[in-house]
Structure formats: C-alpha cells, structure tokens
N, C-alpha and C positions, 0 to 999 in steps of 0.2 A: 498680460503680455506687455503692457506699457512699461511696467517696472523692469521686465527682462530687457526690453529694448534700451532703456536708459542705462542699465548696468553695462550691457555690451558696448553701447556707444561710448560710455565713459571710459571703458577699458581701452578701446582703440584710440581715443583722444590722449589717454595717458601714455600709451606706447609711442604715439606720434610725437608727443612733447618730449619724451625721454630720448627718442632718436635724434630729434632736432637739437636737444641740449648737448648730446654727445658729439654731434657733428660740429656744433659751435666751439667745442673745445679744441678742435683740430683745424689747423690752417693747411689746406690741401696744397698750397703752393710752397710749403716749407720743404727744404731738402731732407732726405732721410738721414738719421743720425749716423755719424761715422765711427768706425772702430779705431779709436785713438791708439790702440796698441800696435798698429801697423804703421811704421815710419815710411813716409813717401817723400821723395825729393826729385828734382830735375837738375842735372849738371848743365854747365854753360854750353856744352856741345850738343845739348838736346836729349841726352840719354836720361831715361827715368829709372829710379831705383826704389825698391821696397825692402824693408827689413822687419822681420817679426821674431821676437824672442819667445821660444816655447821649449819646455823640457819634455814634451810628449815622447821624444826619443832622447834619452839622456846622453850628454857628451857627444852629440852628433848634430849635423846640420845638412840641409839640402840647398842646392844652388840651381837657379834657373836663368836662362836667357830667353825672353819672349820676343820673337821677331815678328813685326807687323808685316810679314811678307809670306805669301803663299803662291800657289800655282795660278791664281787669278791675275798676277802681274806678268805672266809669261806672254811673249809674243808667239805668233803661230809657229815659228821655227825654234821656239825654246821650250816646247811642251815636255815637261819632266825635269827641267833644270832646277827648279826650286827644291824638289825632292832629292835630286842628285847632290845638290849642295849640302843638304842635311847629312847625307852619307859621308861626304868629303870632310866634314868637320871632325870626324874620327880618324882621318887618314893624313894627318900632318898639319901642325900649326907652328908658328914662330918659335915657341918655347917647348913644343912637344912634337918633334918631327916623327914621321912614320906612324906607328901605333903607340906613340909616346903617352897619350892621354890614358889609353887603356892599361898599358903596362904600369904606369905610375900609380894609378888608383887601385888596380887589382892587387898590388903589393900591400895595400892597406885594407884589403877585404872587400872591395867593391866588385860587383859582378856585372859584366856587360849584358845589356838587355833587361836587367832587373834594376840595378842601381845607376847605370849609365845608359841613357837612351835619348831618343828624340822622336818627334813625329812632324809630318808636314800635312797641312790641310789646304783648302782653297784660299783661306785668308791669313793664315799664320803658320809659323814654324817655331816649335818650342823644344828646347834642350833641357835635360835635367841630369844632375849629379845628386843622387838621393842617399840620405842617411850616412854621410861620410863622417867618420870620427873627427872631432875638433882638436885632436892632439897632433904632435909631430909636425907642426907647420902646415897642416893640411888646409886650414882656412885660406892661407895665402896661395897655396897650390891651386885650390878650386877657383879662387878669384882670378888667378892667372889663366886658367882654362876659359872662364867666361870672357875675359879680356881678349884672348886669342880668337875665340869664336866670333866676337864682335867684328874684328877688323883684320885678323892676321892669319887667315888660312893660307897654306902654302900652295895648294892646288897644282901639284906637280904633274907633268905629263904621265909619268909612270903610274902614279896612284889613280889618276882619272881613268886610265885605260883598264887598270885592274878592277875598278869598281863597276865598269859597264856590265860585266858578266853577272855580278851579284844582283844588280837591279833587274836585269833581264830575268833572273831566277825568282826574284820577288814578284815580278809581274806574272811569271808562269805559275807560281804557287797560288796566286790570288784568282786565277781564272776558274770560272764555273758557270753553269747555266744561269744561276741567279745573278751573278756579277754581270754577265753579258746583257741580260735584260735590264738591269739597273742602269747600265751605261746608255742603253737605247732609250730609256725613259727620261734621261736628263734634259733634252731639249723641251720636253713638255713640262717637266717639273719646274725648270728655271726659265720657261718662256723664251727660249732661244737667245738668252743672254750669254755673256762670255763664260759663265759658270758651266754651261752645257758642254763646252769643249776643253775644259781644264781639269780633268781628273788628275789628282796629284801624281800618280804613278807615271803619267805622261805617255808619249808615243814611243814605242821601241825603235822606230826608225830614227827618231831624234836621239834617243839614249845611245844607240849604237854608232851614230854617225856625226854627232856635233863636233865642231873643232874646239880646241882648248880655249881659244879666245872667247868664244860664246859664253862659256861657263864663267870665266873670269870677269867678263863684262857684266853679266847678271849679278855676280857677287858685288862688284864695285857699285853698281847702280842701286842695289836694294839693301845690302847688309850695311847699314849705317846708323849712326847714333840716334838720329831723330826718330827712327822707326824701331828702336830697341828699348827694352826694359830688362833689368836684372832684378832678381829676387833672392834674398838670403833668408832662410827660415830655419830656426833651430835653437839649440842651446848655446846662444851667443850673447855678447854684450852689444846692444844696438848702437851705442855711441862709438864703440871701437870699430865695428864693422862699417859704420858710415864714414869714418875717417879713412879707412882703408879704401873704400870705394871712391871717395873723392880724389885721393892721391893717385890711385891706379887708373881709373877710367876717365878722369878729366883730360888726360894726355892724349886720348884718342881724338884725332882731328875730325871735325865735321866735314861732310862733303860739300864742296862749293857748287852752287847752281844745281841742287839735287832735282832729280825727276819728281814730278808730282805723284804722290801715292794716291792713286784714284780709288774711289769707293764705287763699286759696281752696284747699281740698282737693277732689280729685276723689273722689266716693264710691266705695266698693267695690261689686262686683257678683259674684254667684255664677253667674248665667246669662250666657252670651256675648251681648254686644251685636252687633247686625247692622244694616247699612244697604246699600241697593242703589239705584243710579241710572243713568240713561242720559241722553245729551244729543245733540241733533241735530248738534253740531259735533265729536263724538267718534266715532271708528270703530275704536278698539282698546281692549281691556279691560285692567284692572289690578286686582290683589287685594292688600289690605293687612291683614295679621293681626297684632294687637298684644296684649301682655300687660303691664298696668301694674304698677309696683312702687313702693313708698314710698321717698322720698328724704329723707335726714336733713339737717337744717340745723345740726347740732351741729359743733363743731370737729373737723376731720379728724385721725384717728390713724393709727398704723402699721397697725392692723387694717383701716382703710378702704382704705389703699394696697394691702394684700394682696388684699382683695376686688376692688378695681378691676383689679388685674393679672390675677386669675383670670377675671374677666368679660371683659376685653379679649381674653385668650388664647382662651377658649372661643368667643367670637363670631367672632374672626378665623379660627379653624380651621374652624368650621362654614361660614362664608361662603366660604372657599376651596373646600370640597367642593361647594357649590352652584355656584360659578363654574366649576368643572371640568365639571360636568354640562352647564351651558349651552353649553359649547364642543363638545358632541357633536351631530351632525346629528339623532339620534333624540330629542333633548330635546323635551318638550312646551311649553317656555317659551323666550322669547327672552332673558330676563334674570331673575335672581333675586338679592335682596339680603337679608342678615341683619344686624341691628344692635342696639345697645343705647345709648339716648341719652336726653336730657332731653325731657320732654313738657310739664312745667309747673314752677313753683317747688318743688313738693313731690313731684313724680312723675317717675320715669324709665319707659321702656318698652322691652321686648324686642320687636322687630318682624321680620316676614317680608314682603317685598314681592315680588310675582310679576307678570311681564308675559307672559301666555300667548300662544301662537300662536293664530290664528283658530279659534274653536269648540273650543278645548281647555282651557277654564277649569277644569273639574273635574280633568282629568288633570294640569294644571300645578300646581294647588294641592296635589294629592295627592303629586306627585313631589317638590316642595320640602319639604312637611311630612314626608315619609318620611325625608328626610335629617336633619331636626331630631329626629324620633323615634329614628332610628338612634343619634344621639349621646346622647339621653336614656337609651336602653336599654343602650348598651355603652360610652359615653364616647369617649375619644380614644386614639390610639396614640403611641408614644414619638417616632417620626420627626416627626409633626405638632408635638408639644410642643417638640422641639429647634428646629424652624424658628421657631416662635412666640417662643421665648426669644431666639433669635438676632436676630430682627427688633426685639424690644423693646430688647435691648442696643445694637444699632446706632442705634436712634432716640435713646436716651439719649446715646450718645457723640457723635452729630451735634449734638444740642442743646447739649451742653457745649462742643464745639468752636466753636459759633457763638453762644455766650451773649452775647458783646459785640455781636453783629450783630442781635439781636432788634429787630424793628421796633417803632415806637411803638404800632401797632395790637395787636401780640401782647402787649406789656406791659399795655396798657389792658384787654385781655380778661381777664388774670389779676386786675387790680385790680377790674374790674367784677364778676367772679365772687366775689371776696372780699366786696365791699360788699353785693351782692344775695343771695348764697347761702352766705356764710360759708366759701367754699372757701379753702384755704390758698394764699397766695402763697409757693410753696416754693423753697428753695435746691436747684437742679437737681442739683448735684454731691453734696450730702449725701443727697438723695432717691435718687440712683442707688446710692449705697453701701448704703442700706437695701434697695432693690429687688434688688440682687445677692444679698443674703442670703436674701430671700424667694424669689427665683427658684431659688436653689440647693436649696431645700427643698420646692418644689412637687411634689405627687404626682399620679399618674393619678387617684387616688380623689378628691382635692380638685377637680380639673377636672371630673370626672364629676358630683360633687355640685353644682358651680356651674351646669352646664347644666340639671340637673334642677330647680334652684331657679328659674332663669330661665323655664323652661317650666312655669309654675304653672297650676293648674286654674282659679283665680279671676281676676277682673279682665281677662277676655279681650274683645276686640272684633274684628269683621271687617267691612271696608268693601269693597264690590265696585263698581267702575265698569264697568258692562256696555255692551253694544252692541246697539242695536235690531236685531232679526232674527237674532241669533246665539244659540247654545246657552249661555245665561248660567248662572252658578253661583247657585242659589237658596239660601236659608237652610237648607232641609231637606237639600239635596244637600251643603252645606258641613258640616253636623253629621254627616251620614252618612260623609263622607270622614274627618273628624277621628276619629270612633268607630272606623272600620275601621283606620286607620293606627295608632292608639294600642293597638289589640288585635291587631295583625298578628304572629302567632307565627312567621311565616316570615322575619322580618327577620334579616339576618346582620350581624356587625360590619364596620366599614369596614376596608379594607386597601389597601395601595399597594405598588408595587415600583419602587424607584429603583436604578439600577445603578452609581451613583457616578461617572459620567462628568463631565468638565468641558466647558466650551464648545468647547475646542480639542483635546481628547484624541484625537479620531478623525482629526485633520488632520495631514498631514506638512508642518509649517511649516519652511521653509528660511530661516534668519535672514538678513536683509539688513544693510545698513550705512548710515551717514550719510557721504555722499561729500563734502559741503561745508557749511560753516557761515558764515552772514553775520549780522553785527550791524548794526542800524539805529538810530542814536542819536536820530533824529528822533522815533521812537515808542517807543523803548526795547525793541525786539523782537529776537528771534533767529530766523533762517530756516534750517531744516535741509533740504538737498537730499538726498533718499534715493536709494539705489542703483537703485530701480525708477522713478525720475523724479518721484516725488511731492515737492511742496514743502509743508513744514509751518511755518507762522508761529506763533511761541510767545512768550508774555510771562508772566512770573511776576507775579501780582497777588494780594495777600491782604487787600484792603479788606474782602472777605467771607471769613472764615476757613473752611477746609475745604470750599471750593467750587471745582470745576473744570468749565469748559465747553468743548465742542468743536463746531466747525462744519466741514463740508466741502461745497464748492459746485462745480458744473459747469454750464456753459451748454448749452442745448438744450431740455430740457423737452418739453412736449406740442406745442410749435410745430413739432417735427420729425416728428410722427406724422401718419398719414393720418386723415382725419375720422372714418372708420368705427371707428377704434380709440379714440376719445376717451371713450366710455362706460366701456370697460374701464380706460383710464388713470385715470379719476376714482376708481377703487377699488383701485389698486395698493397704496397705503399700507395700506388696510384689510386686504387679504388677507395681505400680508407680516406685519403685526402679529399677525393672528389665527393665522397658521401656526406661529408660534414662530421658532426659529432653529437652524440646523445640525441636530443630531440630536434636538433637543428640541421637543416640542409646546409650545404657549403655556402650558398648565397645568404641564408639567414644568419649563419654563424658569423660571417664577415660583418653583417649589420649589427649583430648583438655585441661584437667586440669593438665597435667604433669608439675611438678615444682611448683604447687600451693598447699597451705595447707588450704583447705576450703571444707566444706561439710555441707549439709542440709538434714534432713530426716523429713518425715511427720509421724504423729501418729494419730491413731483413737482408742479411748477407749470407755468405756461404757458411760461416761458423758462428754467427750470433744474431740475436734480435735486440733491438735497442729503441730507446726514445731519446730525443735530444730536444732541448727547449731553451728559450731565452726570454727575458723580460726586463723591464726597468724595475727599479726598486719598488715603486708603488704597486706594480701589477704582478708581484710574485704570487699572490693568492690566486689570480686568474690562471697563471701558468700551472700551478699545482692542481687547480680544479680540472684543467684539461687532462693532466696526467691521470687523475682519478677516473674521469669518464672514459678515457681510452681503455682502461681495464674493466670498469664496472658497467659501462653502457656504450660500447663501440657501435658505430652506425654503419650499416651495409645497405645502400640505397639502390634499388633495382633500376631506377631511372638513371642514376649515376653510372651504373654498369652499361646501360644502353649507350650513354654518351661515350664511355670508354671504348665500347665496341666500334663506334663511329670513328673515334680517334685512331684506333688500330687499323681500321680499313683505310683511313687517310694516310697513315704512316706506310702501309704496304704499297699504296699507289705512289707515294712520294719517293720511296726508296727503289722502286722498280727501275728507274732510269738514272738514279743518283750514282755517280762514279765512286764516291767514297764508300757508299753502302756495298756496291759490287766488290770493291777491294776487301772490305771487311768480311763479307761472306766467303770470298775465295781464300782469304787468310785462315779463317776458321776451318774450312774443309781441308786445306793443305796441312794444317798443323794437327788437327784433332780427328780428321776423317769425316766421311759423309754422314754417318749415322751415330755419332757420339751423343748419347742422351744427356750428358752433362754440358755439352757445348753445341747448341743447335742454332741453325740459321733462323732468323725471325721471318718466316714465310707464312703462307696461308695455312699450311698444316700445323705450324706452331700456334698460330692464332686460333685455330679450331680446337686446340687442346686447352684453351683458357676458359675457365668456367666460374660463374658467379659463386656457386655453392662451394667449389674447391677453394676459392680465395677466402671466403668466409670461414671455412673449416680450418684452413692453414693459419689464419690470424688467431682464431680462438684457441688453436693448439699452441702456437708459439708464444702467445701472450696470455696463457691460461693462468699462470701463477706468479703474482708480483713478488713473492718471496724468493724467487729464483733470480731476481734482478738486483744488481748492486747499484745504488744511487750515489751520484756525486753532485753537489751544489756548491758553486764557487761564485763569489762576486760581492756586490755592494748591498748586502742584506745582513742586518744584525741578527744575532742569535735570538734575541727576545722577540723579534718579528717573525722569525722562521719557525721556531719550535711549535707554537700553537697551530700553525698552518700545516705542519707535518702531521700533527696528531689528528687534525680534522680531515685532511685529504689523502694522506699516504697511509698512515696507520689504520685508517678505516677501510681500506680496500680488502675484501675477503681473500684469504689465501688458504692453501693446503698445507703449507709449511714443510712439505716433504719432498718437493721437487728439486733435485739438484742434477742438472743435465750437463753433459759435455758434448763437444762436437766430434764428428767422425772425419778422419782424413780419407775422403773418398772422392776427391776432385778428379777432373778429366786429365788423362795422360796424353802426351804427344804420340803420334803414330810411329815415330822412330826417334832414335837418339839424335840423328843429324838429318836436317831437311834442307834441301837446296833446290829452289824452283823459280823459274821465270814464268810469269803469267801475262798473256797479251790481251789487251782490251781495246775496244774502239773508243777513242777520245776525240773530242772536238778540238782541243788544244793539246798537242802532243807534250807529254811529260812522263817521266818515270817516277815511281814511288818506291823507296827503299825501306824494307823492314828487316832488321836483324836483331836476334835475341840469343843470349846465352844464359843458362841457368845451372846452378850447381848446389846440391844439398850439402850443407856443412853445419857443424854445431853452432848453436846460437851463443854469441857472446857480445858484450858491448864493443869490444875491440873489432870483431868481425863486422858489426853493423857500421861503425864509423869508418873503418878502412874501405868498406865497400862503397859507402857514400863518397868518400874522397876519390876513389877510383873513377866514379862517374863524373865528378867535377873536373878531374884532370883530363879525362877523355873529351869533355865538352870544350875545354880550352884548346886541346889539340885539334879537334875536327873543325872548330871555328877558324883556326889559323890555316889549316890545310884545305879543307873542303870549300869553305866560304872565301877566305882571303886569297890564298895562293892559287887555287884553281878557278874561283868564280863559278863553281859548279852548283851551288845551292845557296838559297837566301838564309834559311834558318835550319841548318842541320842540328838535330837533337841527339844528345847522348845522355844516358842516365844509368845509374846503378843504385840498387836498393837491396835491402835485406829483409825478407819476409820472416816473421817470427812464427806465425801460425797460418795454416794448419801444419806445415812442415817448414823447418828452418832452411832457407836457401838464399843464395845470392843470385841476383838477376841483373844482367847488363843488357841494355838495348840501344839501338840506333834507329832513327827514322827521319826521312826527309824526302821532299820532292826535288827533282833535279832535271837537268837537261838529259833527255834519253840517250843522246850520243855519248854522254860521259858516264852513264850509270855504272857500267862494269868497272871502269877505272876508279870511280869514287868508292865503290864497294871494296875494292882492293885496298884503297887508302885507309878506309875505316877499320877493316880487319887488321891491317898492318899496324895501326896505332895501338890496338889492343895487344898485338903480338909484341910490339916494342916494349910496352910496359911489362908484359910477362917476362921479357928478356932482361929487364932491369933498367931500361932506358927511361928514366924519369928525371926531369930537370929539377935542380934544387929550387929554382925560381918558381916553377909551377906548384911544387909542394908547399912552398912558403906562402904563395898567394892563397891557396886553399886553406891552409892552417889558419892564416890570419882571418879569412872570411868566416870560417866556422866559429872562431872565438868571438868575433865581432857580432855575428848574428845571434849567438847564444846570449851574450850580454844584453843586446837590444830586446830579445824575446822576453827577458825577465821583467820588462816593464809592462807586459800585457797580462790581463787576467787569465788568458788562455794558457800561459805558462804554468799557473798554479792548478788549472784543471788537469793538465798533463802530469804535473807533479803528483796529484792525488791518484789519478787512474793508474799510473805506472807503479806507484808505491803500494797500493792496495791490491791491484790485480797481479803484479809480478814481483813485488817485494824489492823494487828498485827506487832509489832516492835520486832523482835527477839533480838535486841540489848538492849531492856529494861530488866533490871533484873527481873521484875515481870513476864516476859514471860517464863523464864527458871530458872535462878540461884536462885531466892528467893524461888521458889517452891521446887527445889531440896534440898536446904539447910534446909528447914523447914518441909519437908514431914515426916510423922510418920509411924510407923508400922501399926497403925489403918487405915491410908489412903490406904495402900496397901491391908490390910485385907478387907476393904469395897468393893474394886473392885473385889477381889476374891469371896467374898460372893455373890455379885450381879450376877456375871458370873455363879457361880456354882449353886446357889439356884433358880434363876428365869430366867436364860438364856436358850438358845437352845444348844443341843450338839449332836455330833455323835461320835461313836466309831466303827471303821471298821478295822478289823484285817485280813490280808491275811495269810493263812497257806498252807503248802504243802499237796496235796492229799496223803493219805496213800497208 
C-alpha cells in the first residue's frame, strides 16, 4: 500500500507542477491578441471606422452603420422615437429623397428586408446594406448612403405621418400573450431600471401623437459622429476604402456641447425580485430564474478569457445534466435550459428556464434547481470536463479551418461588439494557442468555484408565466422551494457510467466494395457503384473549407401509407431523434460524440424519405457510421416515446388558447374540410392515433432498403479519404437490391375551386389576418419555374409599396410565388399578413388588384429590371457556396438538369419578357383555384 500511495502522490505532484508551469507561461494581465486583418480608425470628428477585406462573397461588399443609440436614451415622452428614426432612414435622405435608397439599390439586385435592413434595440441601432456588388460605382453609392444615415435624414412631415401607420401595424403584428407577459416581467428582470420602460417598439400613444420637432430633436441629439461607427466588409481594397471614408465622412461636423451618452446600470438587489402573470391566450406555464452579474467594459485580458472558458464549461456541463433529465418520462418538466449571457450593456446573467408539465410548476422548478444546487455543492466530474474541453477544442479548430469563410454578418458582429462593448476583435489562431494552455491547467476546483460564483445570493429574479386555473407557483412557494433545495442535506454528487463503446462496436460490419466508378465531366462529379447496389455521387468542393454535406433520397414517402398511419408518420422523425442511435440513448449519444462535428437526420415527406448529414473533414467517418446505423440498427426507445407523448400533451394544451393555432386549424377546415384524412387538425383524436409500434413499423418500411436511396456527398473531403469509408460503412449495409419505388399523387384536395370566407375570433389585441392563395396546374419547365418566381417578387415589390407604404395598413405583407415540380406540377401564388381590421377588406382588394394588374399586362420595366438583376446577382453569389454544388448534383442525377448550363437559368432570366410573367399570372388568376380566408376580431 505504501508503494501505491507514493505513486499516486507523485502523480498528483507532477500534475500540479505541470499546471503551475503552464500558468507561468501566461501573463493573465496581457490583452487578447488582435485580428490585424480588420483595419480600425477614428476620424477627427469622432466617428469610428472598420474595414475588412474578404472574398467570401466575391465582387461584393456589405456596409454597416452602428449607432450607439437605442430606446434607453428616450425620455418619457419619446418612447418609440429611436425605432421610428430607424424606419425614417429609408424614407428620405439628402442624396436619396423619398424611397431613393431602396429604388437605387434594388436596381442593382438588392432586396429590402434581406439585403437592406436595420434593427433597433435598447442600446443600439444598426443598419446594413448586405452583399452589394462592387461594380458600377456602387461602393461610392453605399458609402453615400451611410454618410446620409449619419447626419442627413430629411424627416419630412409627409413621410413621418406616412410611417406612423406602418409602425402601429408592426406593434399589432408583435402582440401575443407571450409578448404581453414578457413586457410585464421587465420591471423584475431589470430591477425597475429605465430598461423596464423602454421597449424599442415604444408606446403607440407616442408614435401616433408626437410632433415633428420631437423626432428631429432626438435625431440631432443622438445621431452624431462620436456615437457612430461604420464598417465596410467585403471584396475591397482596404487602403482605397479608407481614403474614401476619410474624404467623405470627415466633412460631417461633430455636435457642439453634445449630450452625455449615459450608460444605464441595473441596480443591485438583495431580496429576490418576483413577477407573476397569466394571459387569456396562454395555456402553458414557464419559469425564468435569473441572477445578474456585472459586466466589465475594460479591455479584455487573458484572465477574462480564462473566466469565459470556465463559465462556458460550467454552464454547458450543467445544461447537459438538465437536458438528460428532460429525456426521462418521469421528469416533471418538458424542457429546461441553463445559460449565461448578456442582459444589458453592463450586465450578464445566469439563467434557468423551465417549461413544466401541466400543474407541476413547483415540482419542475425544484427538479431543475436541484441540479444547479448539486453542481454548487459538489462541482463536476472529470468525464464531464473532458467532454467540455473536447467540444471547445473542436469549436476552435472548426473556426480556424473556416476563418476565410466567415460571413460578413459574423465579422460585423465582432466589430459591433468591439465598438459598443469594447470586446476584442481577436485573432482566433493566437487565441486558441492561449486557450489550449488555459484548458490544460483547468482544475475541478476552479470549475466548482465558477458555478458557485454564478449561483450568487444577490441580484436574483424570478418570473412566472402562469395559467389560469392551474396550480401556479406563487412567490411564497418559490421561496420555499429555493430554501429547501439549498439546505437539502440528502443531495448526492452527480455520477455517470459510460462503457466506452463506439457507434459501431456492437455491429458485425462486413466490408463491401466499390464495383464501378464513373466520372461525369459535365458537373465534375464521380459516381461510385457499390457492391450492395447503392449509387453515391461525389464531388470535391472546398469553397467552404472543412465542410462536408450528405444527402440520401428515395421516392415513396407518406404517399404510400394508409391514411390511418399518417398521424404516426408525422412524428417518425421526432421519435427516431429522441430515441438515440444504435446502442446509445439520445443523452449518451451526445456524450459519445463530444469533440466531433458530425450529424445525420432522417426525413419523411409526402413523396420521399431521406437522410441529410454534415460534418467537418476530420469526422466524415463518424457521419457515415451514423448513416450505417440508421439502416442497420435504428433505435426505438419506449422511454423516448413516453417523453414524446408528454410533449404532445403539452403541445395540445399550449395550442388550445393560441390564436395562431386556432387560425391554422380554421384554415385547414375551411380549405380541406372537417374530416379530410390527408389534412387533419392536431387535436386529441389525432394524438390518440399516434402509436409507438406504428412509428417503428413505418420507419422500418420506408428505410427498409438502402439500395433504393441515391446518395450525394459534396464538400471538403478528398476521394482517397472517402472511398474506404464508403466501402466500410455504406457498401456494407445489407440490401435487397430489388426495391425501386415511386410516390403516388394522392394528396389532399380543396373542398371547392374557389373559397371565400371571413372567420371571426376572440382576440385580446384586435387585428385581422389575411390568407390568400391561388394555384394552377401547368406543365413543368424551367421557364415556368423562373417566371413564377419572378411573378412573386414583383408582387412583393408592389404590395410593399401599396399595402405598407401607401396605405400604412400592414408592417410586413408577404407575397410569394413558387412552382412545385412534384407530386404534380403547379404554380402557387400566396399573400399573407396581419393588418388593421378596419382596413382588411380594402387591403384584400388591393392585393387581388395587383395580381389582376399583372394579368392585364401592367408590369413596369423598372420592377422587372430590378428582379432580373437580383436573380442574376444571387445566382452568381450562390456559386461560391458548397450548397450550389449539392444542388448541381441532385438536379443533374435526379432530373437530368445541369444548373451550370446557361439554358437552365441565365438565358431564361436575361430573355424573359413582361408577357411571360403576364401569361403565368393570367393562368393562375383566370383558370386556377383560389382561397381567400380572412380572420377578423369578434365585435
């Protein structure tokens, strides 16, 4: 025994010395390494600028202006003006009066809402012009837009008045039971600070009644150079852009005697804050427990990085424990989340969100809180820590492999955090080297100390969204639970037992072979014919580094099932995912896959069954192992089905008072009839028809023979790496080699050719909801597909101009048109939006009138030109993604279409005429089917 003691003691001494040596290599006061590829500067007028050159989107750039201004700066009588200003930036500037910004950029293929947008929050307002081509002087144009947004909004009386209605409709669209209770909880969450009364949407009494001067004063006070940063990210020359910025933006005068831009701190509290609320439109409870922590705005150091890593690990490990419990049938909650994130500019918070089963609020709160307290009492175990470190390492390695593929949005987020919160724009490779040293020295004690600090006694708050008539968690009960859990002497440390198995270790895999290889020069692909009859179409593509995608498709789907099996079929994917895979429960599967980037999901649609997967280059083997097990040893877990049944019960309760669900049900019944077996309402009868054995039987039928599936693998994996893996894991799957199925065209039909109905519902906040659809069967052709899509985009332009801008009747009216190829070729045109109920009938008339105008041939050259340019722009930009090549292969081998061929797309787009669009509209409108269903509030 003495010898054993000496060996063990020596081991711990060695570990301790190693940890100390690694700690000595790091100076925890050092700042984090900067990303030197982002150019940052400050003009004499105080404006900050950032420039980053990247060709992730070739020949295009994105432009941002970040305003250190949000609703927190509003006075009592200004609530909503920060957000109102955001809208006004698109309604007239010095160089772009009226809708000049939209009209100018739309001519070059930009889309409002997608490429041109903005948002307002408590502490900032951010505008973006995304993926704008760098040709035709557009760099100067976009910089001029940013220049005007900075200091030269026109804010005319007419445009202000026109926008009041739009914002009122945005407010109306956002109203719901959940939103009302969120607003009610703000004083508790933010401890009665100014944040509690500054929802960015504002007060409609202010929006409807403020005088013009109030908005202009707010603009002059806060839209100023010392509170602004601009960012240019894209395929540009950094030095050239910097000179343009200096020349254009230095001329903007700084504000004399500016108002102080105050930073609001949330005051501390020793007693827990509490709020409780119910709402007639909510029928399920939720519990949100939070603990606020101060956030530093000082320059980040290595010590901050270590603290962040410790907090991330502690939270992820605790969250995993709670997730594991939620997957047990006896759990008192449907879902639980643990997190640590930002609450305000100067505050983070540790939170625990719980979604109880009906009438189990107290038990659910106690069950999740007990896991938090278990970690506080005993800390974590080594196997958890090892997985957390593996996941962090993999995350870093994936980021480094893809660092040249970071999107403009990701880069802007880092820039924005730097400008607003002084977060470091770090060099990911150098940061990883530091992190590796930190991770090597992290101890159980440090992680235990971290969770104890996060679970602080002060600055707590608890928000309960209750349900009328249920056993709700009161403040006294909540305090009782907290006290009992924190003083529970019977709590035991967490433990787990993993047996070291791999995904395939229990399988007797007999390796197959590649029988034949075909190369196709037209699409640059290679097809492998495997010994079990499976065809795999492969293409090496590294447009996006370290990314590999897989698809496998087979025809049939639910169209081959009996009607009585359809409820069970709708949840096949859910049960398969919740059951885990092979020998592993879902919880154990996640642990086994720690440190790996690989995933596979099954799909079951009306006409096909499928698998879709993704991985990094290193973990392609794991992805293919998962595919193998989904065919060779799928898992159907009875406990998982019990959890699924609980989730279904919870869903039925949640939807019972949910207005959106009531509308969906009413729409189904109106269009398809009350008893259509193909389109059923998700009610108790539907739930009763869902069976574990049926789900299992359906899966085993639909995924019975892998040889009926066609595989596609695209991405950053070399043929030499892939081929032996295909032989080991795909060619080895047993097959019948005889199954060749097709789908049936037996979908649900509408009850009549034309449906027109108003439905009246009881609503807490009166609004109308408009649903219009036209559909027309017609032959499939690439021209019909493209012209139908163009019709939808023209309609979107038109109703944005009429419904939103001219009438102020809806915030986000949606028009779309698409062409379905299967199961039957048909064009579909649809409109949907929430609106002022007093204007609903008028707006419906305008919408139908716009489609009629196009059918009559009234199509502006300008609108068609905008759409044509947008289609060509997005097509070129799509080519830079791996997903383009996945689409290339699937279209080529499934439908004999080569999307690289100009005749497939470019030639049609360039040559299409107004008459082509008119012909689609005429067929849809004159000889198609239609429904018009409008939901209105009961009087």
